[in-house]
RODRENFI-899873 format. One record per residue (C-alpha): z, y, x. Coordinates in steps of 0.2 Angstrom, whole numbers, plus 5000, padded with zeros to 4 digits. Each point is the difference from the previous one (the first is absolute). Layout:
BEGIN
ZYX...
END
This chain:
BEGIN
546156005390500650195011500650095012500950145009498750035012501050055017498850095009501050045018499850135012498449955011498849954987499750154990500050125016498849885012499149874988499250074987499049824999501249914997500850104986498550004989499449805004501849954991499650124987498649924998500249825003501550004990499650054984498949865000501349875000500750094986501650045010500450194995500850105015501150154994500250145011501950025007500350185001501350095011500149855010500650045019499649905016500849814999500950055017499149875009500749895015500350165011501150054989501349864996499950045019500650164998501249994987500349844990500850094987498650124999498749874996500949904987500250174990498250085001499149834996501349984987499350164994498249944999500849834990501050114989498350094994499349814997501349954987500050184992497949944998500949824993498849915012499349925016499750085015498449995009499850025018498650025011500750055016500949855010501450135007500450054981500149844994501049925015501250174998500149974978500149804999501250015014501050134993500049944982500449845004501550065011500650104984499649874989501449885009501550105006500850104988500950075012498350095010499450054985501550114993499850075014498450074998500450034983500950145005499050085010498649964987501150124986499850155011498350004995500049934982499649825003500749844999499249845007500149844988499349875008498949954986498250015007499049905014499150075018498249905000498650045012498249984995499849855004501249944991499550054983498249955004500549805007501649974991499450144982498349995000499549835011498749985011498949914987499750164991499950095016498749875006498950014981499950195002499050005016498350054995499550025020500749895012500450045018499349805003500449925018500650205007501349935012501850124997501450025010501550034989501550115004501349994985501050105012501849965004501150064985499049914988500749865006501850055010501349984995499849825001501649974989499450094985498049975001500649795005498749985013498150045001499449994985498950195002499249945011499149864990500250114983498950135011498849895007499949894983499350204992498850025015499149834995500050054983498850165005498949835008500750045019500749905013501350035006500349915019501549985010500550085015501450015016501350114994499650004980501850054997500550135012500150214997498650105002500950125010500050154988501850004997500350075022498750154996500950165006501349895011498849925010498150024997499549935017501049804993499150084983498549945009500449895007500649864985498550074991498949955014500749805002499950014979498050035002499849895013500449854993499050084985498550025009500149845012500149874981498650124993500550104988498750124993501150084989502050064997500949984982501850094998501150064988500950115012499650195003500950015017499149835002498250084996500350165011500549915013498549885000498650124994500550175012500649875013498649935004499450155006501450055011500049845008498050025001500750145011501349975008499949815003498050045005499749854987498949964987500749964981498850044984501049904989499750074982501950014989500050034983501550014987499849844991500150114982498050045009499649855004500649934981499350184995498349975007499849794996500250054982498450095002500750215002499450105014501150065012499650224998499250065019501650115001501049845001498949905011500050145014501950044997500049815012500050065017499249815005498350004989500049884985497849985004500249845008500949924981499150104990497949985007499049914989501550014984499550084983
END
Protein backbone atom coordinates (compact mmCIF):
# COMPACT_ATOMS: atom_id res chain seq x y z
CA UNK A 1 0.00 0.00 0.00
CA UNK A 2 1.42 3.33 -1.08
CA UNK A 3 -0.04 6.80 -0.60
CA UNK A 4 0.99 10.36 -1.30
CA UNK A 5 1.04 11.93 2.16
CA UNK A 6 -0.54 15.37 2.32
CA UNK A 7 0.51 16.97 5.61
CA UNK A 8 -1.48 20.19 5.39
CA UNK A 9 -0.42 23.37 7.17
CA UNK A 10 -1.18 22.94 10.87
CA UNK A 11 0.46 19.60 11.67
CA UNK A 12 4.04 20.42 10.55
CA UNK A 13 3.80 23.85 12.19
CA UNK A 14 2.27 23.00 15.57
CA UNK A 15 1.72 19.26 16.11
CA UNK A 16 5.00 17.53 15.38
CA UNK A 17 4.20 14.58 17.64
CA UNK A 18 1.31 13.75 15.29
CA UNK A 19 3.74 13.78 12.38
CA UNK A 20 6.33 11.64 14.18
CA UNK A 21 3.71 9.13 15.35
CA UNK A 22 2.25 8.67 11.87
CA UNK A 23 5.72 8.08 10.42
CA UNK A 24 6.37 5.40 13.07
CA UNK A 25 2.99 3.66 13.00
CA UNK A 26 1.95 3.41 9.37
CA UNK A 27 5.05 1.62 7.98
CA UNK A 28 4.49 -1.10 10.59
CA UNK A 29 1.32 -2.01 8.68
CA UNK A 30 2.98 -2.10 5.30
CA UNK A 31 1.80 1.39 4.37
CA UNK A 32 4.40 3.36 2.41
CA UNK A 33 3.96 7.11 2.74
CA UNK A 34 5.50 9.24 0.01
CA UNK A 35 5.83 12.93 0.81
CA UNK A 36 4.03 15.18 -1.63
CA UNK A 37 6.35 17.97 -2.75
CA UNK A 38 5.43 21.53 -3.73
CA UNK A 39 1.87 21.36 -2.38
CA UNK A 40 -0.18 24.39 -1.38
CA UNK A 41 -2.80 24.91 1.32
CA UNK A 42 -5.88 22.72 0.80
CA UNK A 43 -8.08 25.86 0.75
CA UNK A 44 -10.41 24.80 3.60
CA UNK A 45 -14.03 25.77 4.26
CA UNK A 46 -13.26 29.47 4.74
CA UNK A 47 -11.96 29.76 1.18
CA UNK A 48 -15.03 27.92 -0.13
CA UNK A 49 -17.19 30.66 1.35
CA UNK A 50 -15.08 33.50 -0.05
CA UNK A 51 -14.40 32.32 -3.60
CA UNK A 52 -15.74 28.98 -4.82
CA UNK A 53 -13.63 28.86 -8.00
CA UNK A 54 -10.41 29.66 -6.14
CA UNK A 55 -11.19 26.85 -3.70
CA UNK A 56 -11.65 24.39 -6.55
CA UNK A 57 -8.45 25.43 -8.30
CA UNK A 58 -6.25 25.49 -5.20
CA UNK A 59 -7.39 22.07 -3.99
CA UNK A 60 -7.24 20.65 -7.54
CA UNK A 61 -3.60 21.67 -7.85
CA UNK A 62 -2.79 19.33 -4.94
CA UNK A 63 -4.82 16.57 -6.59
CA UNK A 64 -2.77 17.06 -9.75
CA UNK A 65 0.43 16.45 -7.78
CA UNK A 66 -1.03 13.16 -6.52
CA UNK A 67 -1.97 12.23 -10.08
CA UNK A 68 1.55 12.98 -11.26
CA UNK A 69 2.85 10.67 -8.53
CA UNK A 70 0.40 7.99 -9.69
CA UNK A 71 -0.91 7.20 -6.19
CA UNK A 72 -3.92 8.02 -4.01
CA UNK A 73 -3.61 10.77 -1.42
CA UNK A 74 -3.77 10.19 2.35
CA UNK A 75 -4.58 13.13 4.61
CA UNK A 76 -4.25 13.55 8.38
CA UNK A 77 -6.15 16.81 8.80
CA UNK A 78 -9.94 16.68 8.62
CA UNK A 79 -10.19 20.04 6.89
CA UNK A 80 -7.70 18.91 4.25
CA UNK A 81 -9.66 15.70 3.86
CA UNK A 82 -12.96 17.51 3.38
CA UNK A 83 -11.54 20.02 0.94
CA UNK A 84 -9.59 17.60 -1.25
CA UNK A 85 -12.32 14.95 -1.17
CA UNK A 86 -15.08 17.43 -2.03
CA UNK A 87 -13.15 18.92 -4.94
CA UNK A 88 -12.14 15.51 -6.24
CA UNK A 89 -15.76 14.34 -6.09
CA UNK A 90 -17.08 17.54 -7.69
CA UNK A 91 -14.62 17.61 -10.56
CA UNK A 92 -15.14 13.93 -11.37
CA UNK A 93 -18.90 14.38 -11.48
CA UNK A 94 -19.11 17.67 -13.39
CA UNK A 95 -17.06 17.91 -16.62
CA UNK A 96 -18.02 21.54 -17.19
CA UNK A 97 -16.60 22.54 -13.81
CA UNK A 98 -13.51 20.39 -14.43
CA UNK A 99 -12.90 22.19 -17.73
CA UNK A 100 -13.20 25.57 -16.05
CA UNK A 101 -10.72 24.57 -13.34
CA UNK A 102 -8.29 23.11 -15.88
CA UNK A 103 -8.23 26.45 -17.70
CA UNK A 104 -6.93 27.99 -14.47
CA UNK A 105 -4.52 25.12 -13.76
CA UNK A 106 -3.06 25.40 -17.27
CA UNK A 107 -1.54 28.73 -16.21
CA UNK A 108 0.71 26.81 -13.76
CA UNK A 109 1.30 23.81 -16.02
CA UNK A 110 -1.21 21.47 -14.34
CA UNK A 111 -4.18 19.44 -15.55
CA UNK A 112 -6.68 17.60 -13.38
CA UNK A 113 -7.68 14.22 -14.84
CA UNK A 114 -9.62 12.55 -12.01
CA UNK A 115 -7.43 9.47 -11.75
CA UNK A 116 -6.88 9.17 -7.98
CA UNK A 117 -8.84 9.00 -4.72
CA UNK A 118 -8.48 10.83 -1.41
CA UNK A 119 -8.49 8.99 1.92
CA UNK A 120 -8.10 9.90 5.56
CA UNK A 121 -5.70 7.94 7.77
CA UNK A 122 -8.74 6.36 9.45
CA UNK A 123 -9.98 5.13 6.06
CA UNK A 124 -6.61 3.53 5.40
CA UNK A 125 -6.35 1.85 8.80
CA UNK A 126 -9.97 0.69 8.88
CA UNK A 127 -10.54 -0.33 5.26
CA UNK A 128 -7.08 -1.18 3.89
CA UNK A 129 -5.16 -2.40 6.94
CA UNK A 130 -8.11 -3.71 8.95
CA UNK A 131 -9.01 -3.57 12.64
CA UNK A 132 -7.75 -7.12 13.27
CA UNK A 133 -4.26 -6.31 12.00
CA UNK A 134 -4.21 -3.18 14.14
CA UNK A 135 -5.27 -5.18 17.20
CA UNK A 136 -2.65 -7.86 16.50
CA UNK A 137 0.06 -5.16 16.54
CA UNK A 138 -0.82 -4.02 20.07
CA UNK A 139 1.80 -5.02 22.65
CA UNK A 140 0.98 -2.70 25.55
CA UNK A 141 -2.82 -2.27 25.56
CA UNK A 142 -4.63 0.59 27.25
CA UNK A 143 -6.85 -1.86 29.11
CA UNK A 144 -9.86 -0.20 30.68
CA UNK A 145 -8.97 3.36 29.66
CA UNK A 146 -12.22 5.29 29.12
CA UNK A 147 -11.87 7.26 25.90
CA UNK A 148 -14.13 9.98 24.52
CA UNK A 149 -13.56 9.95 20.77
CA UNK A 150 -13.79 13.17 18.76
CA UNK A 151 -13.51 12.36 15.05
CA UNK A 152 -14.21 15.97 14.12
CA UNK A 153 -16.82 17.33 11.74
CA UNK A 154 -15.16 16.82 8.39
CA UNK A 155 -14.34 13.17 8.88
CA UNK A 156 -18.05 12.45 8.58
CA UNK A 157 -19.54 15.41 6.75
CA UNK A 158 -20.93 16.24 4.23
CA UNK A 159 -23.03 13.10 4.55
CA UNK A 160 -23.80 13.02 0.83
CA UNK A 161 -20.22 11.81 0.41
CA UNK A 162 -19.66 9.93 3.66
CA UNK A 163 -23.09 8.28 3.80
CA UNK A 164 -23.82 8.72 7.47
CA UNK A 165 -21.54 8.39 10.48
CA UNK A 166 -19.43 5.35 9.61
CA UNK A 167 -16.26 7.18 10.54
CA UNK A 168 -17.47 7.58 14.13
CA UNK A 169 -17.81 3.82 14.39
CA UNK A 170 -14.54 3.25 12.53
CA UNK A 171 -12.56 5.43 14.94
CA UNK A 172 -14.22 3.79 17.94
CA UNK A 173 -13.35 0.31 16.67
CA UNK A 174 -9.74 1.33 16.09
CA UNK A 175 -9.51 2.87 19.56
CA UNK A 176 -10.95 -0.32 21.09
CA UNK A 177 -8.33 -2.30 19.19
CA UNK A 178 -5.73 -0.62 21.44
CA UNK A 179 -7.47 -2.15 24.49
CA UNK A 180 -9.24 1.06 25.52
CA UNK A 181 -12.99 1.44 26.05
CA UNK A 182 -14.89 4.11 24.15
CA UNK A 183 -17.69 5.88 25.96
CA UNK A 184 -20.92 7.49 24.81
CA UNK A 185 -21.47 11.14 25.69
CA UNK A 186 -24.05 13.79 24.86
CA UNK A 187 -23.51 15.96 21.77
CA UNK A 188 -20.85 13.63 20.50
CA UNK A 189 -21.36 14.77 16.92
CA UNK A 190 -21.18 18.47 17.79
CA UNK A 191 -18.30 20.59 16.48
CA UNK A 192 -15.41 21.34 18.86
CA UNK A 193 -15.75 25.08 18.21
CA UNK A 194 -12.39 25.37 16.45
CA UNK A 195 -13.70 26.85 13.17
CA UNK A 196 -14.98 29.85 15.15
CA UNK A 197 -11.47 30.82 16.27
CA UNK A 198 -10.54 34.25 15.02
CA UNK A 199 -14.20 34.99 14.28
CA UNK A 200 -15.79 34.68 17.71
CA UNK A 201 -13.33 33.34 20.29
CA UNK A 202 -15.87 33.60 23.10
CA UNK A 203 -18.37 31.40 21.27
CA UNK A 204 -15.57 28.95 20.36
CA UNK A 205 -14.74 28.56 24.06
CA UNK A 206 -18.41 28.10 24.92
CA UNK A 207 -18.77 25.29 22.38
CA UNK A 208 -15.59 23.56 23.54
CA UNK A 209 -16.74 23.85 27.15
CA UNK A 210 -20.07 22.16 26.33
CA UNK A 211 -18.17 19.26 24.79
CA UNK A 212 -15.79 18.99 27.75
CA UNK A 213 -18.65 19.12 30.29
CA UNK A 214 -20.36 16.21 28.55
CA UNK A 215 -17.13 14.22 28.22
CA UNK A 216 -16.29 14.74 31.90
CA UNK A 217 -19.82 13.85 33.02
CA UNK A 218 -19.58 10.62 31.02
CA UNK A 219 -16.39 9.64 32.85
CA UNK A 220 -13.83 10.30 30.12
CA UNK A 221 -10.24 9.66 31.17
CA UNK A 222 -8.84 10.65 27.79
CA UNK A 223 -9.91 12.39 24.58
CA UNK A 224 -8.76 10.89 21.28
CA UNK A 225 -9.09 12.76 18.01
CA UNK A 226 -7.77 12.59 14.45
CA UNK A 227 -8.31 16.29 13.74
CA UNK A 228 -5.48 18.73 14.53
CA UNK A 229 -7.96 21.57 15.07
CA UNK A 230 -9.96 19.49 17.56
CA UNK A 231 -6.70 18.63 19.30
CA UNK A 232 -5.79 22.29 19.81
CA UNK A 233 -9.33 23.19 20.86
CA UNK A 234 -9.39 20.58 23.64
CA UNK A 235 -5.71 20.46 24.65
CA UNK A 236 -4.95 24.18 24.83
CA UNK A 237 -8.62 24.98 25.26
CA UNK A 238 -8.78 23.37 28.70
CA UNK A 239 -6.32 26.00 29.95
CA UNK A 240 -8.39 28.81 28.45
CA UNK A 241 -11.59 27.45 29.95
CA UNK A 242 -9.90 27.26 33.34
CA UNK A 243 -9.06 30.98 33.12
CA UNK A 244 -12.38 32.18 31.72
CA UNK A 245 -14.86 29.93 33.52
CA UNK A 246 -12.86 29.09 36.67
CA UNK A 247 -13.55 25.41 36.00
CA UNK A 248 -10.98 22.64 36.16
CA UNK A 249 -10.60 20.17 33.29
CA UNK A 250 -7.60 17.83 33.21
CA UNK A 251 -8.57 15.31 30.54
CA UNK A 252 -5.48 14.27 28.51
CA UNK A 253 -5.85 14.71 24.74
CA UNK A 254 -4.15 12.41 22.22
CA UNK A 255 -4.00 12.08 18.48
CA UNK A 256 -5.11 8.56 17.60
CA UNK A 257 -1.70 7.95 16.03
CA UNK A 258 -0.10 8.68 19.43
CA UNK A 259 -2.44 6.31 21.25
CA UNK A 260 -1.78 3.56 18.72
CA UNK A 261 1.96 4.17 18.77
CA UNK A 262 2.11 3.69 22.55
CA UNK A 263 -0.18 0.66 22.43
CA UNK A 264 2.22 -0.87 19.90
CA UNK A 265 4.98 -0.62 22.51
CA UNK A 266 6.63 2.60 21.36
CA UNK A 267 7.12 5.47 23.78
CA UNK A 268 6.54 9.14 23.20
CA UNK A 269 9.71 11.17 23.62
CA UNK A 270 9.90 13.69 26.47
CA UNK A 271 9.50 16.66 24.11
CA UNK A 272 6.34 15.10 22.69
CA UNK A 273 4.85 14.59 26.14
CA UNK A 274 5.72 18.20 27.09
CA UNK A 275 4.15 19.51 23.88
CA UNK A 276 0.72 18.58 25.27
CA UNK A 277 -0.66 21.52 27.26
CA UNK A 278 -2.97 19.26 29.26
CA UNK A 279 -0.63 16.81 31.07
CA UNK A 280 -0.57 13.20 29.89
CA UNK A 281 0.60 11.88 33.27
CA UNK A 282 -2.80 10.41 34.27
CA UNK A 283 -2.68 7.91 31.39
CA UNK A 284 1.11 7.44 31.26
CA UNK A 285 1.69 6.59 34.91
CA UNK A 286 2.30 2.91 35.42
CA UNK A 287 3.03 2.19 31.76
CA UNK A 288 6.40 0.58 31.09
